[in-house]
C-alpha positions in Angstrom: -6.5 9.0 30.7 -4.7 8.0 27.7 -1.1 9.2 27.0 -0.2 10.9 23.7 1.6 7.8 22.6 -1.5 5.7 23.2 -3.8 8.2 21.4 -1.4 8.3 18.4 -1.4 4.5 18.3 -5.2 4.4 18.3 -5.4 6.9 15.5 -2.7 5.1 13.4 -4.3 1.6 14.0 -7.9 2.9 13.3 -6.6 4.0 9.8 -4.4 1.0 9.0 -5.9 -2.1 10.7 -7.9 -3.2 7.7 -5.0 -2.8 5.3 -2.6 -4.7 7.5 -5.1 -7.6 8.0 -4.9 -8.7 4.4 -3.1 -12.0 4.0 -1.3 -11.1 0.8 0.2 -8.0 2.5 1.2 -10.0 5.5 2.9 -12.5 3.3 4.9 -9.8 1.4 6.0 -8.1 4.5 6.9 -11.3 6.3 9.0 -12.8 3.5 12.3 -11.7 5.0 11.6 -13.4 8.3 10.5 -16.6 6.4 13.7 -16.5 4.4 15.7 -16.2 7.7 14.4 -19.6 8.4 14.7 -21.2 4.9 18.2 -19.9 3.8 20.0 -21.6 6.8 18.2 -24.9 6.0 19.2 -24.7 2.4 22.8 -23.8 3.2 23.0 -26.6 5.8 21.7 -29.1 3.3 24.0 -28.1 0.4 27.2 -27.2 2.3 28.2 -30.8 2.8 29.3 -30.6 6.4 26.5 -32.8 7.5 27.3 -36.2 6.1 23.8 -37.7 6.4 22.3 -34.8 4.4 25.2 -35.3 1.9 24.3 -38.9 1.5 20.6 -38.2 1.0 21.4 -35.5 -1.6 23.6 -38.0 -3.5 21.0 -40.8 -3.5 19.1 -41.6 -6.7 15.7 -41.1 -5.2 16.4 -37.6 -4.0 14.2 -35.0 -5.7 15.4 -31.4 -5.4 11.9 -30.2 -6.2 10.7 -31.6 -2.8 13.3 -29.5 -1.0 12.4 -26.3 -2.9 8.7 -26.9 -2.3 9.3 -27.5 1.4 11.4 -24.3 1.7 8.6 -22.3 -0.1 6.1 -23.7 2.3 8.3 -22.8 5.3 8.7 -19.3 4.0 5.0 -18.8 3.4 4.0 -20.3 6.8 6.5 -18.2 8.8 5.8 -15.0 6.9 2.0 -15.2 7.3 2.0 -16.6 10.8 4.4 -14.0 12.2 2.7 -11.0 10.7 -0.7 -12.4 11.7 0.5 -12.7 15.2 1.8 -9.1 15.2 -1.5 -7.9 13.8 -3.4 -9.8 16.6 -1.2 -8.3 19.3 -1.8 -4.7 17.9 -5.5 -5.4 17.6 -5.6 -6.6 21.2 -3.7 -3.5 22.4 -6.1 -1.3 20.4 -9.2 -2.9 22.0 -7.6 -2.5 25.4 -7.0 1.2 24.8 -10.7 1.5 23.6 -11.9 0.0 26.8 -9.6 2.1 28.8 -10.8 5.2 27.0 -14.5 4.4 27.5 -13.9 3.6 31.1 -12.2 6.9 31.7 -15.1 8.7 29.9 -17.6 7.0 32.1 -15.7 8.0 35.3 -15.6 11.6 34.1 -19.4 11.8 33.6 
């Protein structure tokens, strides 16, 4: 027997699972979490409290574009990876509920 909450989740996930699987949507929704990783890195690098980072930033061969590209890659990776993981967890729960439902239907017959 499924609870009302489990039935509601199954109905919701059946309607929204394909839409939430799209990589671009996962990226857009996950950007705040990615920024939560990138902003402290940027602040740490530019604040000047860490002397080695300050020396590297002041060196002639330092290219700020490399830092920006690295931060964008970090944001994209964390955003997509975290949302893809959440999708996989919900999908697994959905499949477990389907199996539980089919098992309970077989027992009732």
